[in-house]
ROFINU-240116 format. One record per residue (C-alpha): y, z, x. Coordinates in steps of 0.05 Angstrom, whole numbers, plus 32768, in hexadecimal, padded with zeros to 4 digits. Example, Ala and Ser with C-alpha at 12.3 -4.5 7.8 and 13.67 -1.06 7.14 Angstrom:
residues 2
7FA6809C80F6;7FEB808F8111;
***
This chain:
residues 502
880C849A7AD3;882684D77AB5;8816851C7AC8;87E6852D7A91;87C184E77A9E;87BD84FC7AE6;879F85387AD3;876C851B7AA4;875A84E77AD9;874985207B0C;8719853A7ADF;86EE84F67ACC;86A784F57AE9;869684CE7B25;864C84CF7B31;8632849D7AF8;860D84A97ABC;85DD84DE7AD1;861C850E7AE6;861C852E7AA2;85D085437AAB;85D685587AF0;861185857ADB;85E985A17AA1;85A985AF7ACC;85D285C67B12;861185E27AFB;862A86177AD5;866985FD7AAC;8691860D7A77;867385EF7A39;862B85EE7A4C;861B86297A1A;863C85FC79E6;861285C279F1;85D085EB79F5;85E2860E79B4;85FA85C5798E;85BC85A579A4;859185E0798C;85B185E1794D;85A6859F793F;855C85A17952;855085DF7925;857B85C778E9;8554858C78E3;850F85AD78EE;850285C778B0;8525858E7889;84F4856C7857;8522852F7848;850D8510788D;84CC84FB7869;84F284D9782B;84E584957845;84A2846A783A;84AB84437877;8495848378A0;844B847B7880;84468433789A;8463843B78DB;842E847978E4;83F7844978CA;8413841478FF;840F84437937;83C784577920;83B284137922;83D68404796B;83A98442797F;836B84287963;837183DF7978;839683EB79BD;83C283B879A8;840183A17985;83F483867943;84138338793D;83FE832C78F9;8400835B78B6;83BE838678B7;83D783AB7878;83F28381783B;83C68357780E;83FF832B77FF;840C83177847;83C98329786A;83C5830878AC;840B82EF78AB;843A82F178EB;8459833778EE;847B8352792D;847083A07934;84B683A27958;84B683EB7959;846783FB7973;8481843179A7;84A584607976;846B84557941;8439846B797D;846184A9798E;846884B97942;841C84B27936;840884DB7976;843D85127961;841A850E7910;83D1850C7934;83E3854D7958;8405857C7922;8408855378E5;844B854878C3;8464858578EA;845A8560792A;847E8528790C;84B6855E78FB;84B985777941;84C085317960;84F5851B792E;85198558793C;851685577986;853385117984;856F8527795B;85768566798C;8574853779C9;85AC850A79B1;85D38545799D;85CC855C79EB;85DA85197A09;8617851479D9;8636855B79EA;862685517A34;865A851E7A39;868785367A03;869785787A2D;86AF85507A65;86EB85427A3F;86EF857B7A03;86F285C17A01;86B885EA79D8;86E385EA799B;86F085997993;86AE858A79B0;868A85B47979;86AE85957944;86A98547795B;86648554796F;86568573792E;8674853A78FE;865485067931;860E851D791D;861D852D78D8;862F84E778C6;85E784D778DA;85CA84FE78A4;85B984C57874;858A84A478AC;856884E578C7;852884CA78B5;84E184CF78D6;84E7848278EB;84EF84667934;853A845F792B;854084AB7932;851484A97971;85428471798E;858584987982;858184C779C8;8575847E79E7;85B7846079CA;85D884A479DC;85C384A27A1F;85D484597A2B;861A845C7A0F;862684957A3D;860D846D7A71;863E84357A6C;8678845E7A5A;866C848A7A9D;866A84497AC4;86AC843B7AAA;86C684807AB6;86B184787AFC;86CF842D7B04;8692840D7B15;864E83EC7AF7;862284127ACC;85E4842F7AEE;859B840E7AFC;8582844B7AE3;859C84387A9B;856D83F47A97;852C84207A8F;854D84387A53;855683EF7A33;850F83E37A42;84F684217A19;852D841479E3;851583C879D9;84CC83ED79CB;84E7842279A1;851784017970;853F83C37961;858083E47968;857983D179AF;85A2838F79A3;85DB83C0799D;85D083DC79DE;85D6839B79FF;8614838379D0;863B83C779EC;863883AE7A3C;866A83777A28;86A3839F7A16;869C83CF7A4A;869283957A7C;86DA83747A5B;86FF83BB7A5E;86E683B87AAE;870183757AB2;873D837E7A98;875083B77AC7;873C838D7B01;874F83457AE9;877283357B32;872B83407B53;86FD832C7B1B;86BF83197B3E;86A783597B53;86A483707B0A;868883307AF0;865283357B23;8643837F7B19;864183827ACE;862A83397AC6;85EC83537AEE;85DF83907ACB;85E983667A88;85B683397A9B;858983737AB2;8587838F7A71;857E83507A53;853D834B7A78;852883927A66;852D83817A19;84EE834B7A2C;84C683807A41;84A4838B7A06;8467836C79E5;8489833D79BD;84B7832179F8;84EB82ED79DF;84D882F77998;84E883447999;852C832E79B1;853782FC797C;851F83327944;855783587938;8582831B792E;8552830078F6;8550834278D3;859D834578D1;859A82FB78B0;857383107878;859383027837;856A833A780D;857B8373783B;85AD83977803;856E839E77D8;855F83DB7813;858784197805;8596841B7855;85AE83D77856;85E383E0781E;863283EF782B;864C8433782E;865F845677EF;869E847A77E5;869A848877A5;868784CE77B1;869C84FB77EF;866884F1782A;866885107875;867884CB7888;86B784C47866;86CC85087877;86BE84F978BF;86EA84C178B7;872484E278A1;871C851A78CB;872484E57909;875A84C578EA;877E850378E4;8778851D7920;878584DD7949;87C684C8791E;87DA85157927;87D285177972;87E384D27981;87A084BF799B;87A5847D79C1;8767845779C5;8762841979FB;876783D379D5;871B83C179E2;86FE840379D7;872584067994;870A83C17980;86C083D9798E;86CE84197963;86E783E7792E;86A983BE7932;868183F5792B;86A0841178F5;869C83CD78D0;865083D378DA;8653841378BB;867783FF787F;864883C37878;860883EF787E;85F784347875;85C4843B78AA;85F7842C78E5;8624846978D2;85FD849278FD;860C84617939;86518455792B;865E84A57927;863884B27967;865884777993;869C848A7973;869A84CE7985;868A84BF79CF;86C6848779CC;86F384BB79B2;86ED84F879E0;871384E17A1C;874E84C879EE;874D850879CA;8753852E7A0C;878485057A2B;87AE850D79E6;87AC855D79F0;87BD85577A3B;87FE85297A2B;880D855C79F2;880C85957A24;87CC85B97A18;879E85D17A51;876C85AC7A67;872385BC7A54;870285E97A86;86C985C67AAF;86AB86087AC3;86AA864B7AA2;8691868F7AA7;864B86847A81;862886947AB9;85F3865F7ADD;85D4862A7AAF;858B86397ABF;858D86717A8B;85AA86527A58;857586137A5E;853F86457A62;855B86687A23;8561861F7A04;851B86117A17;84FC865479FB;8524864F79B3;850B860579AE;84C0861D79BE;84C98656798D;84E1862B7956;84B085FE795E;847A8636795F;84978652791C;8497860578FB;844C85F27913;8432863878F1;844C861C78AC;842585E0789C;844C85AC7874;841E8585783E;843A854B781F;843A854B77D6;8457851977A1;849D850477B1;84CB84C877AD;84A0849C77E3;845C84C377D6;843984B77795;840384E377AA;83EA84F97765;83EF84B17748;83C48493777F;839284C9777A;838A84BC772F;837E847A7742;833184627744;831A844A778D;830284057771;834583F9774D;836B840F7792;834883D277B5;8364839D7782;83A983807788;83DF83B17777;842983AB776B;844D83E67782;84928402778B;84AF83EF77C5;84B8843277E1;8470844677D3;8455840977FA;84548437783C;842D846B7818;83FB84407805;83F3841F7849;83E884697863;83B58470782C;8389842F783E;83A6840977FD;83C183C1780C;840083C377ED;8428838777C9;8461839977F6;848083CE7828;84B883DE784B;84AF83A27881;84DE8372785F;84E9834D7899;849B83367895;84A08326784C;84DA8303784B;851782F3781B;84F782CA77EB;84BF82FE77DB;84F2833877DD;8516831877AC;84DC8302777C;84C8834A7782;850E83647771;851183387735;84CC8352771A;84E68396771C;8524838C76F8;8507839076B1;8500834376AC;84C08340767E;84B382F67697;84BF830276DF;8493833F76E7;845A831E76BC;845C82D676E7;8457830A7725;841783357709;83F682F276FC;840582C9773B;83EB83027764;83B283137736;83CD835D772F;839483927712;83C383C8771A;840F83E67724;84298423773F;84748428773C;84AB84617737;84B5847E76F8;84FC846A76F5;84F0841B7705;84FE83F076CB;84BE83C976D5;8496840776B7;84BA83FC7671;84A383B37675;846083C27688;845B83F4764E;846C83BD7621;8438838A7640;83FD8383760E;83CA837A7649;83DF83BB766D;83DB83FF7667;83EF84417685;83BD846776B0;83E8849F76CD;842E84B576CC;845984EC76E8;849B84F976F6;849584D17739;846A8491772F;8443846D76F6;8403844676F9;83F7840B76C8;83B483E576C9;839B83A176AB;837883B4766C;83438384768B;833983B176C7;834183F176AC;830F842576B8;82EB843D767C;831384647654;834484667617;
***
């Protein structure tokens, strides 16, 4: 072991996954102010951003949460659409939906803003608390900033954002166990139970146990059984935690069924990364390659393979970019610090002259409270938008709203939220490949496919985005006419079911 390696080894934590939290609460360490400022910045930057509502799924998640609160049960069949009414449906994100609904009931859309911003700020805090064990404030801020920025396309008021802090804590827990040369703490297991009820991404958390267990096994291959026993028991216990949901084994199988759907590319977040124009994700990748090659960063083989696997997922599906960036930042922290030490740089200070941590935390709490107070004092009203055809629906007569509708995919959530049974919404897992493909064909300016769908389902009216090719087709069909049109949505009605008027 070189002198540089010896120096970095002695800086490793030894008290398990709670050690970063203990340091934060009880010790005045260099870097704590940086982490606190970064966490507040992540919270405050997201708090006023309106784009977190640019997803129609937010609406049906709120409707599901309200249904659960009203019925004191988790739905097992579809209570919203008319095309699949009563069909089996698994509300696998029920806990997130209840939390989101409670926030909405407490303070409207601003309550949901605060919830999302707090989740993002907590993710930054957990990530920063681990990074500061290895990195000086400057590199810490740079790595943390890019890791969080990579998630920008996924910063939406949906369940996955509530699961981000759990993901961060889980990975920190696994890595802290490896740092200390032991199996993960049992305190991690309740996190898995919570995660399994928040979001389907918990299967990634299960999968991450394997590479870290394998890494531990390779270091003690002469005496493998203690590692196999300790990590194996933890893995089995974590698997058991995933069954503590209203869905049991079906909840564990669901994410795999979803990933197996062939029609997923029809949904934007399930499409591949687009490098035809510069994005933060591309900048972060180029930055990481530059520093790693420049500094001669050496990443252990198993962790490198893990990063490449996550990178493949990020290239395959846009929704996985945030997950890749978060985990990659944690995996790169120690190799970056090690490379700097081997190059002769000074080790980051583990304590400093910024005073006790108590005042820092108190100031952080007050700043967050002040930001929330200011935000709640400015009401948020949802008007017409890319997922909310407010005016178009308002101009649709009440009796027509009760008739079968053919709607824009992204409008489905808003219709559910407003008590209108949609043709389709964001629950592609329930509708299935065949139905989603048929819907897609009907909206691609194919008059025969559209007319067949309208007749098959006895559609009385349509509400589609202004740019949907089916709008022009409906304009040409003799038994249809426009009822309303604005820059966001167009409503057509069958002439036989049209209200009185020209």
